[in-house]
N, C-alpha and C positions, 0 to 999 in steps of 0.2 A: 139333702137326702130325704126322699119320700119315706113314709112309714113302711111301704112294701119293700123298697130297696134296703132299708135298714134291717128288716126281718130276714130277707134273703141273704144279705151280706153276712149277718151273724150265723145263719144256718150253714152257709157255704164255708165259713171259717171253721166251724166245728167239724164238718165233713172233711175239709182239707187237712185238718190237724189229725183226726182220728184215722181216716182211711188212707190218706196220701202222705202223712208226715210232712205236710207242706212247710216249706221254709223259704224266706226271702233273704238273699245274700246281698249285702251292701244296701240295706234298707235306707241308710242315711242319705243315699243319693236320690231318693224318690222326690219328685216334685209334688208336694202336697197342697200347694195353693197356686193360683194363677193359671193361665193357659198353658197347655202342653200337648204336643202330638206324641202320643205313646205308641211306639212301634215295637213289634215282637214277632218272632218266628211263629209259624202256625202248623201244628202237628196233630191237633185233637179238638174235639168238641169241648174238652175240659179247659182249653186255653183261656177263654174269656172269664169264667168264674175264678180260675186260679190266679189270673192277673188282677182281676177286680179286688180280691181279698188281700192282695199285696198292699193296696192303698187303704189308708184309714178313712179317707173321704170318698165320696162317690165320683165315678168317672162315667163316660159315655161309651156305648158300644154300637156295632152295626149288626144287622141280621137280615136275612133275605125276606123280601116282602111277603112271600107265601106263608110265613109263620104268623102273620098278623091277622089271623082269623079265629073266630070262636073265643075261647078263653085267652088265647095269645093276644088278641086285639085289646083286651083289657090289661093283661099282665105286662107285656113288653114295654109300653110307654112308661109305666111306673118303675121300670128297671133301667131307665135311661137308654133304651135301645132305639136306634134309628132304622127305619125300613129302607132296604136297598133292593131295587129290581135287577136281579142278576140275569134274567132272561132278555130284558130289553134295557140295558144300562143307558142312563142319560146323566145329565149334570145335576139333577135334583138332589140326589144323595150327597154329592160333593159340595153343593152349595149349602146344604144343611150343616155339614161338618164344618165348613168354613165359618158359618155364622156362629156356631157354638164356640169355636176357638176364639173368634173375635170378641165374644162377650165374656171370655175368661174361663171357659170350661176346659177340661182335659178329656181327650178323645183317644180311644184305643183303635189303632188300625193295624192290620196285618199286611205288610207290603207285598207279600207273595200272592195275596188274593185268596187262594184256596189252600186246604190242608195238604201237607206233604204225605205221600203214600208210605215213604220209608223213614221219615223223621229227619232227613237231610234238608239243608237250606236250598231254596230255589231263588230264581231271579225276582227282583221287585217289579211291581207293575207301575206304570207312569202316574196313576191316579194319586198315590200318596205324595209323589213329587210335586204334582200340581197344587195339592193342599198346602204343602210347605212353601212353595213359591208365592202363593197368594196371601199367606198369613204371616210368615216369618216368626212363628212362635218357637220356643225351645222344643227340642226333640228329646224324648226320653226313651233310649233304647233298652229293651229287655230281651232276655233269652230264657226260654222255659225248657227245663230238662225233666224227663220222666213221664210227661203227659202222653207221649207216643206209646210208651210201654204200658201205661195204665189204660189207654183207650185209643188205639190206632184207628186210622181211617178204615171204615168198613165194619168195625166192631159195634155191637148193639148195647153192650153193658161194660162199664168200667171194672177194672180189677185193682186191688191194692198195689200201689207202687209209690216209690219215693219221688215226690215232685219238688223241684227247686226252681225258683225264679231268681235269676241273676240280674242285678240292676247295673246299668252302665252310667257313666257320667253324662249329664245333660249336654246336648250339642246345640251350639248356636251357629246358625248359618248367616253369613254376612249378606247384605243386599247384593253385593257383586256375585256371590255364589248362587243366589236365588234368581238372578237376572237371566233366566233361561226361558225359552219358549218352545212350544211344540212337543210332540211325543218324545223325541230323542232327548231334549233337554230335561224334561220331567223324569224320564227313565234314569238319567244320570244322577239326579238328586236321590231317587229311590235306591239306586245302587250304592250310594254313599251311606245311606241308612242301613242297608243290608250288610255292608262292611262293618259297621259299628256293632250290629247284632252278632255277626260271625266272630268278632273279636272277643266276645264274652265267653268265659269258660268257668267251669266249676273249680273252686279252690282245691288244692290237694287234700285228700282225706287223711 
């Protein structure tokens, strides 16, 4: 964990606690060491930091390449953020993710790709399935609740709301399950991860 990551992680935890009453449900299920493909629903710009502070150790994130200019070019690499070209997608970003997982890191991916407009779950994209097929690392499913209410897509500023991160049991895909090829095969793997996310619910209050 870089000093910059540590400072931002601590600051985000304070904001999460004070502004969003942030809570992690089933924290004991979190993979805190070794490689893991962390998959979560995507409803808000708040998702990456609210997932990041669920973990006690650092994890890796993705962000669009256009953010890596000016101060962002200095900051984002120190926050474990990998640039991805959304306008002209290629294999570079996926290869970087695969390398990180192969060296034992934990990487957060949103299978849906973009943020949901209404907070509901969408279909998973094939890219996350390809990453799983190539690495075979454990999959850590998470589902975030309340981030859409705090800062939905299109909002410019967040508002106080209760944010919960529900942690699912790690998933291990067998070599036979990962022996898929092509867009359809990778999409099937992504769909299984989305099913695991969809199965996570808030406990009764």
